[in-house]
Each structure stands twice: as structure tokens, then as C-alpha cells.
C-alpha positions in Angstrom: 10.4 -19.3 64.5 7.5 -20.3 62.3 8.2 -21.8 59.0 7.0 -19.4 56.3 5.4 -21.0 53.3 6.7 -19.9 49.9 4.3 -17.7 48.0 3.0 -19.4 44.8 2.3 -17.1 41.9 -0.1 -18.2 39.2 0.8 -17.1 35.7 -2.2 -17.1 33.4 -1.2 -18.2 29.9 -4.6 -17.3 28.4 -6.6 -14.1 28.9 -10.3 -14.6 28.9 -12.1 -12.8 26.0 -13.7 -9.6 26.9 -17.1 -9.2 25.1 -17.0 -6.5 22.5 -20.2 -4.4 21.9 -19.5 -2.4 18.7 -21.5 0.8 18.4 -23.5 1.3 15.3 -22.1 4.2 13.2 -23.3 5.9 10.0 -21.0 7.5 7.4 -19.4 7.1 4.1 -17.5 3.9 4.8 -20.4 2.3 6.7 -22.5 2.9 3.5 -19.8 1.3 1.4 -19.6 -1.7 3.7 -23.3 -2.2 3.6 -23.2 -1.9 -0.2 -20.6 -4.7 -0.2 -22.9 -6.8 2.1 -25.8 -6.4 -0.3 -23.8 -7.0 -3.5 -21.9 -10.1 -2.1 -25.0 -11.7 -0.6 -27.3 -11.0 -3.6 -24.6 -12.8 -5.7 -24.1 -15.6 -3.2 -27.7 -16.4 -2.6 -29.0 -15.6 -6.1 -26.4 -17.2 -8.5 -27.4 -20.9 -7.7 -31.0 -20.1 -8.8 -30.0 -18.8 -12.2 -30.6 -21.0 -15.2 -28.5 -21.4 -18.3 -29.2 -23.8 -21.2 -31.8 -25.6 -19.1 -29.5 -26.2 -16.1 -28.0 -24.4 -13.2 -25.9 -21.5 -14.4 -23.2 -22.0 -11.7 -22.7 -25.5 -10.5 -19.6 -27.5 -9.4 -21.0 -31.0 -9.9 -18.5 -33.1 -8.1 -20.4 -36.3 -8.6 -20.5 -35.9 -12.4 -17.0 -34.3 -12.4 -18.3 -31.3 -14.3 -18.0 -27.6 -13.4 -20.6 -25.4 -15.1 -19.8 -21.7 -15.1 -22.5 -20.1 -17.2 -21.7 -21.0 -20.8 -18.5 -22.9 -20.0 -18.2 -26.5 -19.0 -15.0 -27.5 -17.3 -13.9 -31.1 -16.8 -11.2 -32.6 -14.6 -8.8 -32.2 -17.5 -9.5 -28.5 -17.4 -8.2 -28.1 -13.9 -5.6 -25.6 -15.1 -8.4 -23.1 -15.7 -9.6 -23.3 -12.1 -6.0 -23.0 -11.0 -5.6 -19.9 -13.1 -8.8 -18.4 -11.5 -7.3 -19.0 -8.1 -4.0 -17.4 -9.1 -5.9 -14.4 -10.5 -7.9 -14.1 -7.3 -4.7 -14.2 -5.2 -2.9 -11.5 -7.2 -6.0 -9.3 -7.1 -5.8 -9.6 -3.3 -2.1 -8.9 -3.3 -2.6 -5.8 -5.6 -5.4 -4.5 -3.5 -3.4 -5.0 -0.3 -0.3 -3.2 -1.7 -2.5 -0.2 -2.7 -5.1 0.0 0.1 -4.1 -2.4 2.9 -6.7 -4.8 4.3 -9.6 -3.3 2.2 -10.7 -6.9 1.4 -11.0 -7.8 5.1 -12.8 -4.6 6.0 -15.5 -4.7 3.3 -15.8 -8.0 1.4 -14.4 -10.8 3.5 -17.2 -13.3 4.4 -16.3 -13.1 8.1 -16.8 -9.3 8.0 -20.0 -9.6 5.9 -21.7 -12.2 8.1 -20.6 -10.5 11.3 -22.2 -7.3 10.0 -25.4 -9.2 9.3 -25.4 -10.9 12.7 -24.7 -7.6 14.5 -27.6 -6.0 12.7 -29.9 -8.8 13.8 -28.5 -8.4 17.4 -29.3 -4.6 17.3 -32.8 -5.1 16.0 -33.7 -7.6 18.8 -31.6 -6.5 21.7 -31.2 -2.8 21.0 -28.2 -0.4 20.7 -24.9 -0.8 22.4 -25.8 0.4 25.8 -29.0 -1.7 25.8 -27.1 -4.8 24.9 -24.6 -4.2 27.7 -27.3 -3.6 30.2 -29.1 -6.8 29.0 -26.1 -9.0 29.5 -25.6 -7.6 33.1 -29.2 -8.2 34.1 -30.1 -11.2 36.2 -31.8 -14.1 34.6 -35.4 -13.4 33.6 -38.0 -14.5 31.1 -37.7 -11.3 29.1 -33.9 -11.6 28.9 -34.0 -15.2 27.7 -36.8 -14.5 25.3 -34.6 -11.8 23.5 -31.6 -14.1 23.6 -33.7 -17.0 22.1 -35.1 -14.8 19.4 -31.6 -13.6 18.5 -30.2 -17.1 18.2 -33.2 -18.3 16.3 -32.7 -15.6 13.8 -28.9 -16.3 13.6 -29.6 -20.0 13.1 -32.1 -19.3 10.3 -29.6 -17.2 8.4 -26.9 -19.8 9.1 -29.0 -22.6 7.8 -30.0 -20.7 4.7 -26.3 -20.0 4.1 -25.3 -23.6 4.5 -28.1 -24.8 2.2 -27.0 -22.2 -0.4 -23.4 -23.2 -0.2 -24.2 -26.9 -0.8 -26.4 -25.7 -3.6 -23.3 -24.8 -5.5 -22.2 -28.4 -5.5 -25.6 -30.2 -5.8 -28.3 -28.8 -8.0 -30.1 -26.4 -5.7 -33.6 -27.0 -6.9 -33.2 -30.8 -6.4 -31.7 -30.0 -3.0 -34.7 -27.8 -2.1 -37.1 -30.6 -3.1 -35.2 -33.1 -1.0 -35.3 -30.8 2.0 -39.0 -30.3 1.6 -39.6 -34.0 1.3 -37.2 -34.7 4.1 -35.2 -37.1 1.9 -31.8 -35.3 2.1 -28.9 -37.7 1.9 -26.5 -38.2 4.8 -23.6 -36.4 3.2 -25.7 -33.5 2.0 -27.2 -33.2 5.5 -23.7 -33.2 7.0 -22.4 -30.4 4.8 -25.4 -28.2 5.1 -25.2 -28.5 8.9 -21.4 -28.2 8.9 -21.4 -24.9 7.0 -24.4 -23.6 8.9 -22.6 -24.3 12.2 -19.5 -22.6 10.8 -21.5 -19.5 9.9 -23.3 -19.4 13.2 -20.2 -20.0 15.3 -17.8 -17.6 13.4 -20.2 -14.7 12.9 -22.2 -15.1 16.0 -19.7 -16.2 18.7 -16.1 -16.0 17.5 -16.4 -12.8 15.5 -13.1 -10.8 16.0 -11.3 -13.9 17.3 -11.4 -15.3 13.8 -9.6 -12.2 12.5 -7.2 -12.0 15.4 -6.2 -15.6 16.0 -7.5 -17.9 13.1 -7.1 -16.0 9.9 -3.6 -16.5 8.4 -3.9 -13.4 6.3 -3.6 -11.2 9.3 -0.2 -12.7 10.0 1.4 -12.2 6.6 -0.3 -9.0 5.4 2.6 -6.9 6.5 4.8 -8.5 3.9 2.7 -6.8 1.2 2.6 -3.4 2.9 5.1 -0.6 2.4 5.3 3.0 3.5 3.0 4.0 0.6 0.2 1.5 1.2 -3.0 3.1 2.3 -3.8 2.2 5.9 -6.2 3.7 8.5 -4.1 5.9 10.8 -4.5 8.4 13.6 -2.8 11.7 13.0 -0.9 12.0 16.2 0.6 15.4 15.3 -2.8 16.9 15.0 -4.6 15.0 17.7 -2.2 15.2 20.7 -2.4 16.1 23.5 -5.9 14.7 23.9 -8.6 16.3 25.9 -11.7 18.6 25.9 -10.9 22.3 26.3 -12.7 23.9 29.3 -12.3 27.0 31.5 -9.7 25.5 33.7 -7.5 24.5 30.7 -8.0 27.9 29.1 -7.0 29.6 32.4 -3.8 27.5 32.5 -3.1 28.0 28.9 -3.2 24.3 28.0 -3.5 23.7 24.3 -5.3 20.5 23.3 -5.1 18.7 20.0 -8.2 17.8 17.9 -8.8 14.5 19.7 -11.2 15.1 22.6 -10.6 11.5 23.9 -14.2 10.6 23.5 -13.3 6.9 22.7 -15.9 6.7 19.9 -13.2 5.2 17.7 -12.8 2.3 20.2 -16.5 1.9 20.7 -17.3 1.3 17.0 -14.3 -1.0 16.4 -15.4 -4.6 15.7 -12.1 -6.0 17.0 -11.9 -3.8 20.0 -8.6 -2.0 19.4 -7.6 1.6 19.8 -6.4 2.9 16.4 -4.6 5.8 18.3 -2.1 3.2 19.5 -0.8 2.9 15.9 -1.2 0.2 13.2 -2.0 -3.2 14.7 -2.3 -6.6 13.0 -5.8 -6.9 14.5 -7.0 -3.9 12.5 -9.2 -5.2 9.6 -9.4 -1.8 7.8 -13.2 -1.5 8.0 -12.9 2.3 8.6 -15.6 2.4 11.2 -13.3 4.5 13.4 -13.0 6.9 10.4 -16.7 7.5 10.3 -17.0 7.8 14.1 -14.1 10.3 14.3 -15.5 12.4 11.4 -18.9 12.6 13.0 -17.2 13.9 16.2 -15.1 16.4 14.3 -18.3 17.7 12.6 -19.8 18.3 16.1 -16.7 20.0 17.5 -16.3 22.1 14.4 -12.8 20.7 13.6 -11.8 19.5 10.1 -12.3 15.9 9.3 -9.5 13.4 8.8 -8.0 13.1 12.3 -8.4 9.3 11.6 -8.3 8.6 7.9 -7.0 6.5 5.1 -3.4 7.6 4.5 0.2 6.3 4.3 3.2 6.3 6.6 5.0 8.5 4.2 2.1 11.0 4.0 2.0 11.3 7.8 5.7 11.7 8.1 6.2 14.1 5.3 2.8 15.9 5.2 2.0 14.7 1.7 -1.1 15.9 -0.1 -3.8 13.6 -1.6 -2.3 14.2 -5.1 1.2 13.2 -3.9 -0.3 10.1 -2.3 -2.0 9.1 -5.6 1.2 9.8 -7.5 3.1 7.3 -5.3 0.5 4.6 -6.1 2.4 3.5 -9.2 5.5 2.2 -7.5 7.5 -1.0 -8.2 5.6 -3.3 -5.9 2.2 -2.3 -7.4 3.6 -2.4 -11.0 5.0 -5.9 -10.5 1.7 -7.2 -9.0 -0.2 -5.5 -11.8 2.0 -6.8 -14.6 1.8 -10.4 -13.3 -1.9 -10.1 -12.9 -2.3 -8.7 -16.4 -0.2 -11.5 -17.9 -2.1 -14.2 -16.1 -5.5 -12.7 -17.1 -4.5 -12.4 -20.7 -3.2 -15.9 -20.8 -6.3 -17.2 -19.1 -8.8 -15.6 -21.5 -6.6 -16.4 -24.5 -6.5 -20.1 -23.6 -10.2 -20.1 -22.7 -11.2 -18.6 -26.1 -8.9 -21.0 -28.0 -10.1 -24.0 -26.1 -11.6 -26.7 -28.3 -14.7 -28.3 -26.7 -13.7 -31.8 -27.8 -11.2 -34.2 -26.3 -9.8 -37.5 -27.5 -7.8 -40.1 -25.7 -6.5 -43.3 -27.4 -5.9 -46.3 -25.3 -4.5 -49.4 -27.1 -5.6 -52.8 -26.0 -2.7 -54.0 -23.9 -4.1 -57.6 -23.7 -3.4 -58.2 -27.3 -0.6 -56.7 -29.3 -0.7 -56.6 -33.1 -2.0 -59.9 -34.4 -2.2 -61.4 -37.8 -5.7 -62.2 -39.0 -7.2 -63.5 -42.3 -5.8 -62.5 -45.6 -2.4 -61.7 -43.9 -3.7 -58.5 -42.4 -2.3 -57.1 -39.2 -4.9 -55.9 -36.7 -4.6 -53.7 -33.6 -7.5 -52.9 -31.2 -8.0 -49.5 -29.5 -10.5 -47.8 -27.2 -11.2 -44.1 -28.1 -12.3 -42.1 -25.1 -14.3 -39.2 -26.7 -15.5 -36.2 -24.6 -17.9 -33.7 -26.0 -17.3 -30.9 -23.5 -19.8 -28.5 -25.1 -23.5 -28.6 -24.4 -24.4 -29.2 -28.1 -24.9 -32.6 -29.6 -22.5 -33.4 -32.5 -21.9 -36.2 -35.0 -18.2 -37.0 -35.3 -16.3 -38.8 -38.0 -13.3 -41.0 -37.1 -10.3 -41.3 -39.4 -6.8 -42.9 -39.0 -3.7 -42.5 -41.0 0.1 -43.0 -40.7 0.6 -46.3 -42.6 -0.5 -47.1 -46.2 -3.5 -49.4 -46.5 -4.5 -48.5 -42.9 -8.2 -49.1 -42.6 -10.8 -48.7 -39.8 -13.1 -51.8 -39.6 -15.6 -50.5 -37.1 -18.1 -47.6 -37.7 -16.3 -44.4 -38.5 -19.1 -42.2 -37.1 -20.2 -41.6 -33.5 -23.0 -39.4 -32.2 -22.5 -37.7 -28.8 -25.0 -35.6 -26.8 -23.9 -32.4 -25.0 -21.4 -32.9 -22.2 -21.3 -36.7 -23.0 -18.3 -39.0 -22.6 -18.2 -42.3 -24.4 -15.6 -45.1 -24.9 -15.6 -46.3 -28.5 -13.8 -49.6 -29.3 -12.2 -49.6 -32.8 -10.3 -52.1 -34.8 -7.6 -51.0 -37.2 -6.0 -53.2 -39.9 -3.1 -52.8 -42.3 -1.7 -55.2 -45.0 1.2 -57.4 -44.0 4.5 -55.8 -45.1 3.2 -52.3 -44.5 5.0 -50.6 -41.7 8.2 -51.6 -40.0 8.2 -54.5 -37.6 7.6 -53.2 -34.1 6.0 -49.9 -33.2 4.7 -47.5 -35.9 3.3 -44.1 -35.2 -0.2 -43.5 -36.4 -2.8 -40.7 -35.8 -6.5 -40.8 -35.0 -8.5 -37.8 -36.1 -12.0 -36.8 -34.9 -14.0 -34.2 -36.9 -17.4 -32.9 -36.2 -19.6 -33.3 -39.3 -21.6 -30.2 -38.6 -18.8 -27.9 -37.5 -15.4 -27.7 -39.2 -13.8 -26.0 -36.2 -14.3 -29.0 -34.0 -11.4 -31.2 -34.9 -8.8 -33.0 -32.7 -6.0 -35.5 -33.4 -4.3 -37.9 -31.1 -1.2 -40.0 -31.7 -1.1 -43.7 -31.1 1.1 -46.7 -31.9 0.4 -49.5 -34.4 2.3 -52.7 -33.6 3.5 -55.0 -36.3 4.7 -58.4 -35.2 8.3 -59.2 -36.0 
């Protein structure tokens, strides 16, 4: 009896990616998506070139530790305002998700926007969906590689311009452009331009839907912000099933088909390659391409639109009308997100409008405590760190009080240019016998000579030897 070898089964832990060839579709949501592409990219590519008060309107100058946002200049001490902006952005996303699902992902997310741009370039060079599929199956040829090279060259150009623009938000973009033209770009600037260019090229050109399916954390926790009244793209199974195209044989057998003719157009246009008819899936980015595709098919078959549409789970289960769906929008989850967002926005703008563009820090010389000098006077030395956070030059007057006979020996005036920081050493004296031995509270005041509203005070300690 021959020894039989045990069969070895290979279990694949990773399924190779199947190339997705999204079909181009026209419709209401496709137009909205392209409008978002134009608006976001005009803002992204255009804002760094705008000027404001003789400098770049929007610049996060990390080297100088100054953030310029049009007429506002933020310093490291103003980090709370940037944190508030991030909180506002987060709650805007939460609110939009609670109301309309992944509307951000489908229309305004950079991954969606740049994938849409790269797909458009691909269609222009390689042709429509069927042409691209045939081209990839063709054997190697000069014509094939010429098209591929042209496509990747166009992708690379867009990616490089994107990386250059992104770095232009952190380095003055006009200086950056001159450095690129003169080929004198620094090593770090070169690294970040190439890094973000490569990220754009790789994510939008090669990874595409894999970023949304496997890399984006938002896809994983989005369901925690959904409820049964959140708008999602859904297939109306009651109306669409059973699928099929009526013909003479089905008519003879009395088979009644639903509105879905099983044309697979909704799958062909999907940028992540899912079938929306299988129900809500975490891969769905809510781009509504399947809605446009299905509506165009319904128009051709003479059936009403809306087989695939924006709706809610409750609307599908209970046949709710559009008015009833809108009425359910103001529910506790949405109201809570809206209330928190409103409070943060009000607090942010209130703090921003009440912000004084002048800062003062007092640092006492720790190397020498209070000392007795001529005429029995007690002297303390301080360093005033003065920050003019506005873009207007001002003359400031320094005063100090808190102890009788307290006098300022150094100059009591200092001139600062716009957005200038200066350390000003000052000597303060008081007569002996004034103030208790040990630490005494005093106050430094800084007042702009030309603007009464610019006034700050800072507490300090005057040390009297025992």
C-alpha cells in the first residue's frame, strides 16, 4: 500500500487588489462634486499668493513662530485659538455626518478631490472606461507605454505643484518660487515638497480607494455618529427587487420584476468598487455617483427616479416622505452637536475680538536678589519681554507701582515695530524702609502712547533684603 501524502492547503491572508475602472457619469451630484473640486482647489492653490499688509495673507511661519491669517497674527502664546479652530472643524464634521452621513468624504475630502482630478487626467489621456480596460490588457507596445508615460507625467506635474503649494503655506511662497527657479532650494524645503508630492501622487494615482478602505480612520468610527435618521445613500430594495429586465418570456410566465434592471451601472461608477445594493458598507464614501448613474437608467426605462437615493433607515422602513425626513433632522444628536459648535464658535470669536495685540512678561534677575545701593536705596533688576502682536508700530510707556517711592531708573519708553518682540532690561529702586522685608508685590504697566486701548499689566515681586 502506497503511502499517501497529506494534502496541503494554502490559506491566503491577503487578497490581491482588483483594479477599479470607474465609469464617468454626469448628473446632479457629479456637478456638485466638481463644484467642490473647483472651489477647494482655487482656495488651496490661490490663497498663498494673496497679499495682506505687504506680506502673504495666509502663512504659518514656523521659523519665525508667527501665524498670519489675513489681518490676524497669532503667536505661540495664542495656540488656544488654533486649538479652537480645530475643535470647530471637528464639530462641523460631526454635525455634517450626523445629518448627511459621509458627505465630507464624498465631496470635499482631499483624497476624493485629487482622485477625481487624477481620474479626469486618466480619461483624457487613456480614454473612457472600456478603452482603459482594453489598454491594460494589451501587450507591451510603444503606443501603450507612451500613453502611460504621458499620464504619469501629468500626474507628477499636478503632484509637484500640490507639494510646492503646500510648503508655500509654511514658507513665503514667492521666496520659495524664486528659490526653485534659481535651484537654491534648501534641503528641508526640498524634502517636504517632494514628500507631499509623492503622497499626492501615490494616494490619488495608485492607492485611491485603498486609502478610504484601509488607511482612513474616519471610515472606521463614522458609524458611531450615524443613527436611523442620518441621510445615507441607500438602495430601495422594496421597489427594486426582484431584479431583471422584462422580456417576452418573463411576460409569458407572469414574472413581475422590480425597477432594478440589474445593469450594474451603480457598480461601474463606484470609485471604491462596491455594490450599494448589498446595503450600507463602511467602504461607501457617500459620493452619490451611483445615484446619478441609477437616475440616468431610470430616465431611459421610464421609471421614476430615486431607486438609489439619499434617504434614511427610518424613511425606508416606514415609507417617510421628504418633509417627514426633514422634520426628523432636529433630533437630540444634531441639537447637541449644534449647541456645542455654537458655543465654541461664539467663545472663539468673542475671545478673538477682545484679544489685546500686546503681551508683557516680567522676568526678575535671579542672579541678584534685591540689593542695597547708594543713598540706602533698594534695587531690583528685571527683564521685560514685550511683544507687539499687531502689524502696526507703537511707542509704549512703562510704569511700575505697588510700593511708595518706587522709581524706574532706565528709560520708561520703548518703540516696537509691527510684530516685533524685544527684551528690555529695567532697574527699579525704592527707598530703604519702604516695603516689608522679603517679597513685595508690584505691578508693571505698559501703555501705548498713540492708542489708549493698548494697555497691559503684569505682576512681579520686589525683594527687600531682611
